[in-house]
GUDREN-415486 format. One line per 3 residues: number of its first residue (from 1); their letters; for each residue x, y, z of C-alpha. Coordinates in steps of 0.5 Angstrom, whole numbers, plus 500, padded with zeros to 3 digits. Layout:
BEGIN
NUM> a> X:Y:Z ~ ... $
This chain:
BEGIN
1> mvl> 500:500:500 ~ 503:507:498 ~ 502:512:504 $
4> scm> 503:519:504 ~ 504:520:511 ~ 511:521:515 $
7> sff> 514:515:516 ~ 516:518:523 ~ 509:519:525 $
10> lsf> 508:512:522 ~ 513:509:527 ~ 508:511:533 $
13> lps> 502:507:530 ~ 500:500:530 ~ 502:496:524 $
16> nit> 494:495:522 ~ 493:503:523 ~ 494:507:517 $
19> icn> 493:515:515 ~ 493:516:508 ~ 493:523:504 $
22> ads> 493:527:509 ~ 493:534:505 ~ 488:538:508 $
25> eqd> 489:542:514 ~ 484:538:518 ~ 488:531:516 $
28> kyi> 494:534:519 ~ 491:537:525 ~ 489:530:527 $
31> egl> 496:527:525 ~ 498:532:530 ~ 493:530:535 $
34> lkt> 495:522:534 ~ 502:524:535 ~ 501:528:541 $
37> aee> 497:522:544 ~ 502:517:542 ~ 508:521:545 $
40> kkl> 504:522:552 ~ 502:515:551 ~ 495:516:553 $
43> ydt> 492:509:552 ~ 497:507:557 ~ 494:512:563 $
46> rqw> 489:510:568 ~ 484:515:566 ~ 483:511:559 $
49> hvl> 483:504:562 ~ 478:507:567 ~ 473:510:561 $
52> lhy> 474:503:557 ~ 473:499:563 ~ 480:495:561 $
55> kss> 483:490:566 ~ 490:486:565 ~ 489:479:561 $
58> ilh> 494:474:560 ~ 491:472:553 ~ 490:479:551 $
61> gfi> 494:484:555 ~ 488:488:556 ~ 481:486:556 $
64> sdi> 475:491:557 ~ 469:488:562 ~ 464:491:557 $
67> ddp> 462:486:552 ~ 457:491:547 ~ 461:492:541 $
70> kff> 457:499:541 ~ 462:501:546 ~ 468:501:542 $
73> iss> 470:505:536 ~ 475:500:534 ~ 474:493:531 $
76> ngk> 479:491:536 ~ 477:496:542 ~ 475:491:547 $
79> ysp> 483:488:547 ~ 487:494:545 ~ 487:501:549 $
82> qse> 492:504:543 ~ 487:502:538 ~ 481:504:541 $
85> lie> 484:511:543 ~ 487:512:536 ~ 480:511:533 $
88> tik> 476:515:538 ~ 481:521:536 ~ 479:520:529 $
91> aff> 472:519:530 ~ 471:526:533 ~ 472:529:527 $
94> rtd> 467:525:523 ~ 462:529:518 ~ 458:523:516 $
97> vkn> 454:523:523 ~ 451:529:527 ~ 449:531:534 $
100> ddh> 446:526:538 ~ 449:520:534 ~ 456:523:533 $
103> pic> 462:520:537 ~ 463:527:541 ~ 456:526:544 $
106> kfi> 456:518:545 ~ 462:518:548 ~ 462:525:552 $
109> ary> 467:523:558 ~ 472:521:553 ~ 472:527:549 $
112> qwl> 472:532:555 ~ 478:528:557 ~ 482:528:551 $
115> kse> 480:535:549 ~ 483:537:556 ~ 489:532:555 $
118> ldi> 491:534:547 ~ 488:541:548 ~ 483:540:542 $
121> set> 481:546:538 ~ 474:547:538 ~ 474:551:532 $
124> lip> 477:545:528 ~ 473:540:530 ~ 465:539:528 $
127> kqe> 461:543:532 ~ 455:538:535 ~ 449:539:539 $
130> cve> 448:534:544 ~ 441:535:546 ~ 439:528:549 $
133> cnk> 446:528:553 ~ 444:535:556 ~ 437:534:557 $
136> fln> 440:528:561 ~ 445:532:565 ~ 440:537:566 $
139> eln> 435:532:569 ~ 440:529:574 ~ 443:536:576 $
142> prs> 449:533:579 ~ 452:536:586 ~ 453:530:590 $
145> avl> 453:522:590 ~ 451:517:595 ~ 452:509:595 $
148> ifp> 445:506:597 ~ 445:499:600 ~ 438:495:601 $
151> tsy> 440:489:605 ~ 438:482:603 ~ 431:480:602 $
154> lns> 429:473:605 ~ 424:471:600 ~ 429:472:594 $
157> pas> 435:468:592 ~ 437:473:587 ~ 438:479:593 $
160> fyg> 441:475:598 ~ 447:478:598 ~ 444:485:598 $
163> htf> 444:490:593 ~ 448:497:591 ~ 446:503:587 $
166> lri> 448:510:587 ~ 443:516:588 ~ 445:523:585 $
169> dsv> 443:529:589 ~ 442:535:586 ~ 440:542:589 $
172> yes> 433:540:592 ~ 433:539:599 ~ 428:533:598 $
175> kli> 432:527:597 ~ 426:523:594 ~ 426:527:588 $
178> syg> 434:525:587 ~ 435:520:582 ~ 438:513:583 $
181> vsy> 443:509:578 ~ 443:502:578 ~ 446:496:574 $
184> aat> 442:490:574 ~ 440:484:570 ~ 435:485:564 $
187> tne> 430:479:565 ~ 422:478:565 ~ 423:472:570 $
190> ppg> 421:473:577 ~ 426:472:582 ~ 427:465:584 $
193> ffy> 432:459:584 ~ 433:459:576 ~ 433:467:576 $
196> afk> 439:466:581 ~ 442:460:578 ~ 442:464:571 $
199> gif> 445:470:574 ~ 451:466:577 ~ 453:463:570 $
202> gly> 452:470:567 ~ 446:468:562 ~ 443:475:563 $
205> kgl> 445:482:560 ~ 446:487:565 ~ 444:495:564 $
208> fsv> 445:501:567 ~ 438:505:569 ~ 436:511:572 $
211> lpy> 430:512:576 ~ 427:517:581 ~ 429:515:588 $
214> yek> 422:515:591 ~ 421:509:586 ~ 427:505:589 $
217> ike> 424:507:596 ~ 418:504:594 ~ 421:498:591 $
220> yny> 426:496:596 ~ 423:499:603 ~ 416:497:601 $
223> len> 415:492:596 ~ 421:487:598 ~ 421:489:606 $
226> rdi> 429:491:605 ~ 432:496:610 ~ 436:501:606 $
229> wey> 443:504:608 ~ 445:511:605 ~ 453:512:605 $
232> rln> 455:519:603 ~ 461:519:598 ~ 466:525:599 $
235> lsq> 466:526:592 ~ 466:534:589 ~ 461:537:584 $
238> dev> 466:536:579 ~ 468:529:580 ~ 460:527:580 $
241> mrm> 459:531:574 ~ 465:526:571 ~ 461:520:574 $
244> clh> 455:522:570 ~ 458:524:563 ~ 461:516:564 $
247> lwe> 454:514:566 ~ 451:517:559 ~ 457:513:555 $
250> lsn> 454:507:558 ~ 447:508:556 ~ 444:502:553 $
253> vss> 451:499:553 ~ 450:491:556 ~ 455:486:559 $
256> syy> 454:479:561 ~ 451:480:568 ~ 454:475:574 $
259> fid> 452:475:581 ~ 458:474:584 ~ 463:478:580 $
262> nnc> 461:483:574 ~ 455:485:578 ~ 451:491:581 $
265> sya> 457:493:586 ~ 463:492:581 ~ 459:496:575 $
268> llf> 458:502:580 ~ 466:502:582 ~ 467:503:575 $
271> lie> 463:510:576 ~ 466:512:582 ~ 473:511:579 $
274> aar> 471:515:573 ~ 469:520:578 ~ 476:520:581 $
277> pel> 481:516:576 ~ 487:515:581 ~ 482:510:585 $
280> nlt> 483:503:584 ~ 477:500:587 ~ 476:495:582 $
283> gdf> 483:492:583 ~ 481:489:590 ~ 477:484:587 $
286> iyw> 479:479:582 ~ 474:473:582 ~ 468:475:586 $
289> vip> 465:481:589 ~ 459:482:593 ~ 455:488:595 $
292> idt> 457:489:602 ~ 465:488:600 ~ 464:495:596 $
295> irv> 462:498:602 ~ 468:496:605 ~ 473:498:600 $
298> lek> 470:505:600 ~ 471:505:607 ~ 478:503:606 $
301> nkl> 479:509:601 ~ 476:514:606 ~ 470:515:601 $
304> itd> 464:515:606 ~ 463:521:610 ~ 456:520:613 $
307> isy> 451:514:614 ~ 444:514:615 ~ 439:508:616 $
310> rps> 432:508:613 ~ 428:502:616 ~ 423:498:611 $
313> qnk> 416:498:612 ~ 416:491:615 ~ 421:493:620 $
316> kik> 416:499:622 ~ 410:495:622 ~ 413:489:626 $
319> yis> 416:495:631 ~ 409:498:632 ~ 406:491:633 $
322> sll> 411:489:638 ~ 409:495:643 ~ 402:492:643 $
325> ssv> 398:486:645 ~ 396:481:641 ~ 389:483:642 $
328> hqd> 391:490:640 ~ 395:487:634 ~ 388:484:631 $
331> mam> 384:490:632 ~ 389:494:628 ~ 389:488:622 $
334> tia> 381:488:622 ~ 381:496:621 ~ 386:495:615 $
337> qsk> 382:490:613 ~ 376:494:613 ~ 372:490:618 $
340> idp> 371:495:623 ~ 371:502:623 ~ 377:506:626 $
343> eqi> 372:511:630 ~ 370:505:634 ~ 377:505:637 $
346> ltn> 376:512:639 ~ 370:511:643 ~ 373:504:646 $
349> ldi> 374:506:654 ~ 378:500:655 ~ 383:502:651 $
352> kme> 389:506:653 ~ 390:513:649 ~ 397:511:647 $
355> dki> 395:504:645 ~ 389:507:641 ~ 395:511:637 $
358> kil> 399:505:636 ~ 393:501:633 ~ 391:506:628 $
361> dla> 398:508:626 ~ 399:500:625 ~ 393:500:621 $
364> sey> 395:505:617 ~ 402:503:616 ~ 399:496:614 $
367> lqy> 394:498:609 ~ 400:502:605 ~ 404:496:605 $
370> dyl> 397:492:603 ~ 396:497:597 ~ 403:497:595 $
373> kkn> 403:489:594 ~ 396:490:590 ~ 392:487:595 $
376> isk> 387:492:595 ~ 384:497:590 ~ 386:504:589 $
379> ddy> 379:507:591 ~ 378:502:597 ~ 385:504:599 $
382> srl> 384:511:599 ~ 377:511:602 ~ 380:507:608 $
385> llk> 386:511:609 ~ 382:517:609 ~ 378:514:615 $
388> ilt> 384:512:619 ~ 388:518:618 ~ 381:522:620 $
391> srs> 381:518:626 ~ 388:519:628 ~ 388:526:627 $
394> kld> 384:527:633 ~ 389:524:638 ~ 396:526:640 $
397> klq> 403:525:636 ~ 407:520:638 ~ 414:519:635 $
400> yni> 417:512:634 ~ 424:510:635 ~ 426:504:631 $
403> ptp> 432:501:634 ~ 438:502:629 ~ 441:495:627 $
406> erp> 448:494:626 ~ 451:497:620 ~ 452:491:614 $
409> etg> 459:492:614 ~ 460:491:621 ~ 459:484:620 $
412> hns> 464:478:618 ~ 468:478:612 ~ 465:475:606 $
415> srl> 470:469:604 ~ 471:463:609 ~ 477:459:611 $
418> aig> 475:453:615 ~ 480:448:618 ~ 479:443:623 $
421> ggy> 478:435:625 ~ 473:430:627 ~ 471:423:629 $
424> lng> 467:419:624 ~ 465:412:626 ~ 472:410:629 $
427> rfy> 476:414:624 ~ 479:421:625 ~ 480:426:620 $
430> qni> 483:433:619 ~ 479:437:614 ~ 480:444:610 $
433> gfs> 474:448:607 ~ 473:454:603 ~ 468:459:601 $
436> paa> 469:465:597 ~ 462:468:599 ~ 458:466:604 $
439> hfl> 454:467:610 ~ 451:461:614 ~ 446:460:619 $
442> lds> 451:459:625 ~ 455:465:623 ~ 454:471:627 $
445> dkg> 447:476:626 ~ 451:482:627 ~ 450:486:620 $
448> niq> 446:480:618 ~ 439:477:618 ~ 438:472:623 $
451> gss> 435:465:619 ~ 439:467:612 ~ 444:463:609 $
454> isf> 447:463:603 ~ 454:460:600 ~ 457:459:593 $
457> lnt> 462:454:591 ~ 463:451:598 ~ 469:446:598 $
460> efr> 471:442:603 ~ 477:436:603 ~ 478:431:608 $
463> yyy> 484:427:610 ~ 482:420:614 ~ 487:417:618 $
466> gid> 488:409:617 ~ 485:410:610 ~ 491:415:608 $
469> rfy> 487:419:603 ~ 484:425:601 ~ 477:426:600 $
472> lse> 473:431:596 ~ 468:431:602 ~ 463:437:599 $
475> ltl> 463:441:593 ~ 456:445:594 ~ 455:449:588 $
478> lsi> 449:453:591 ~ 446:453:598 ~ 441:458:600 $
481> tsl> 436:458:606 ~ 431:463:608 ~ 427:462:615 $
484> aem> 423:468:614 ~ 418:468:620 ~ 411:468:620 $
487> dnf> 407:473:624 ~ 400:476:624 ~ 402:481:619 $
490> fks> 406:477:614 ~ 405:470:612 ~ 412:469:609 $
493> isw> 414:462:607 ~ 421:459:609 ~ 425:455:604 $
496> sik> 431:452:603 ~ 435:449:597 ~ 442:446:596 $
499> tgl> 445:442:590 ~ 452:440:589 ~ 457:434:590 $
502> see> 458:430:597 ~ 462:424:600 ~ 457:419:602 $
505> enr> 457:412:605 ~ 453:407:601 ~ 450:400:603 $
508> qkd> 457:397:604 ~ 460:403:608 ~ 464:405:602 $
511> fhs> 465:413:601 ~ 462:415:594 ~ 461:421:591 $
514> iyn> 454:423:590 ~ 450:429:587 ~ 444:431:590 $
517> lav> 439:437:589 ~ 435:438:595 ~ 429:443:596 $
520> ggg> 424:445:601 ~ 419:449:604 ~ 415:451:610 $
523> ity> 414:455:616 ~ 418:459:621 ~ 416:462:628 $
526> rfl> 420:466:633 ~ 418:464:640 ~ 423:468:643 $
529> pds> 426:474:642 ~ 433:471:639 ~ 430:464:637 $
532> lly> 427:461:631 ~ 423:455:630 ~ 422:452:623 $
535> sli> 419:446:620 ~ 421:444:612 ~ 418:439:608 $
538> mvd> 424:437:603 ~ 425:433:597 ~ 431:430:595 $
541> ikl> 434:427:589 ~ 441:423:589 ~ 445:421:583 $
544> gsa> 451:417:583 ~ 454:410:580 ~ 454:407:588 $
547> lnd> 446:408:588 ~ 442:402:586 ~ 439:404:579 $
550> sys> 444:410:580 ~ 439:415:583 ~ 435:415:589 $
553> lga> 429:420:590 ~ 425:421:597 ~ 422:426:601 $
556> glq> 421:428:608 ~ 421:433:614 ~ 427:437:617 $
559> agv> 425:441:623 ~ 429:445:628 ~ 431:451:633 $
562> ltn> 436:456:631 ~ 438:461:637 ~ 443:466:640 $
565> itd> 444:463:647 ~ 449:469:648 ~ 452:475:644 $
568> fwk> 458:470:642 ~ 454:463:643 ~ 449:461:637 $
571> aql> 446:454:637 ~ 442:450:632 ~ 438:443:634 $
574> qfk> 436:440:628 ~ 432:433:626 ~ 431:430:619 $
577> tmy> 428:424:617 ~ 428:422:609 ~ 424:417:606 $
580> yel> 427:415:599 ~ 422:410:595 ~ 424:411:588 $
583> gdi> 431:408:586 ~ 436:406:591 ~ 430:405:597 $
586> nql> 433:407:604 ~ 430:411:610 ~ 435:416:613 $
589> yli> 434:419:620 ~ 439:425:623 ~ 439:429:629 $
592> eln> 445:434:630 ~ 447:439:635 ~ 451:445:631 $
595> qaf> 454:451:636 ~ 458:457:634 ~ 463:461:639 $
598> yls> 465:468:636 ~ 472:469:638 ~ 472:476:634 $
601> tnn> 468:479:628 ~ 472:474:623 ~ 474:468:628 $
604> alk> 469:463:630 ~ 470:456:633 ~ 464:451:631 $
607> ita> 463:445:634 ~ 458:439:630 ~ 455:433:633 $
610> srk> 451:428:630 ~ 448:421:629 ~ 445:419:623 $
613> kty> 442:412:621 ~ 442:410:614 ~ 441:403:611 $
616> dfy> 441:399:617 ~ 447:402:620 ~ 449:408:624 $
619> ide> 454:414:623 ~ 456:418:629 ~ 460:424:628 $
622> inv> 464:430:632 ~ 467:436:628 ~ 471:442:631 $
625> swn> 473:447:626 ~ 476:454:626 ~ 473:459:622 $
628> yyf> 477:465:619 ~ 473:470:615 ~ 477:475:610 $
């Protein structure tokens, strides 16, 4: 190919990039910009890598976390920061597209940064009217930013790790009219096991969305009964503007969404890095990141200046109901169900004045919750709420001080290493286990919800003395337990699911690897302030060559009590009986006592003692392990 470009300039370009016939003033100007960009090695700067979401790659040198081709101008832009930089600079001078479709408007954060670094003259570059971008920025009117953390939602496996999104505050005093910026999987499927399963393996696409904050409050605080924590970030107005410019670039740009790594929290860290590029927040996470970890990394980098708490509607209702007797709770419920007139409470001389206030307040709160759940029509809701509020207005004001729980980030760290040993039917063993992101039922409730448990890729190896060999005793792909308590106001269903490989003894008492999937549902009641009583109907399927017909299908009952005996001592007593009537026929009976002693936030001693009858023999086991969370 015959080139008219200077050979000196060509030496700075990749071999596959050429510029031909640079005769015009604009062509020469572009050549000068490219030369300056090469001399300053802008493609190798932290700012450029943040704007394109580049990470180091063994195979490619670099790779962007963004999958959507629309995000790149160069055909090799996903893997080549240098190629993408060159094509981006050249694209700013395009004349075949205009205004909102022009690269200057589509990639406004890149343009603003390169304009500053290269001192690009606005007189030599095609002038564009970025109408939609300006409209977007005017609506946001960004002044400051707040990281929002809705806690986990017991009845949704997809939310068990919690969620994070950003709130962009403007000059307005009310934060409810601010905008929430969220990154989430795009799907029409309802939250459930398969939703979580597909999310874990990246089978959804993730997109950014911008919605009014009051819509987020309604979704999380009311509909999903999730507490909300607000962490104000010490970003300047200019930094927040840079964040919003990059957010515009990411509009309608998708990537594979993974619940464990490329998720809501990880994507938001890139936005914060775009605001302040010298930060390297995403560098703290290689293989997995869960929402609570993002709060800790922001705290580590001294980005959090203020913290506030917004209790869920569920929390409000339960707190007010805890101040009333069961009889008065029933009265509030009958008012909310329009079975009695609220004026009857005012005229009832047997009810104390303060209790009347609480009854009407409880009825009002529950009615709002019921309406948002679409259990009552808008007309019936408006009519009944007006009647309740009219009666309530005749009584004194009452301030409720809902206790603020421990902040989520004060709980144990996400990953767990377990080292211990035990005794199993005459054989001593040592064990070592690892969980990349987990919270178990016996873990401390500090910063977590009692009765919730989730683990991903929980792995355990054992070495048995006398046999002199290692076993992969457990590889749990996913395990979730939700012991959501029932009461007068919330009829929550408890459920459990666990799937993966485990070592089990067959009829000949030999160890064999078995794959199983166990699911169950039932009820949970709180019978003491710190104790849960639960019962689940379970269905279990096992697959393995050691089983008769290579499978076994059964059903049964799992029940137990989970209690906090002291602040540092937690216990679980559990019974389980399973009847396998298809495939490998068997009956299983199990009783186990599990205890945990918290030595510190991230250190715990766990002791398990169990007796199991399977086939025609018993298996007794005791295990003691030290658990370190990091």
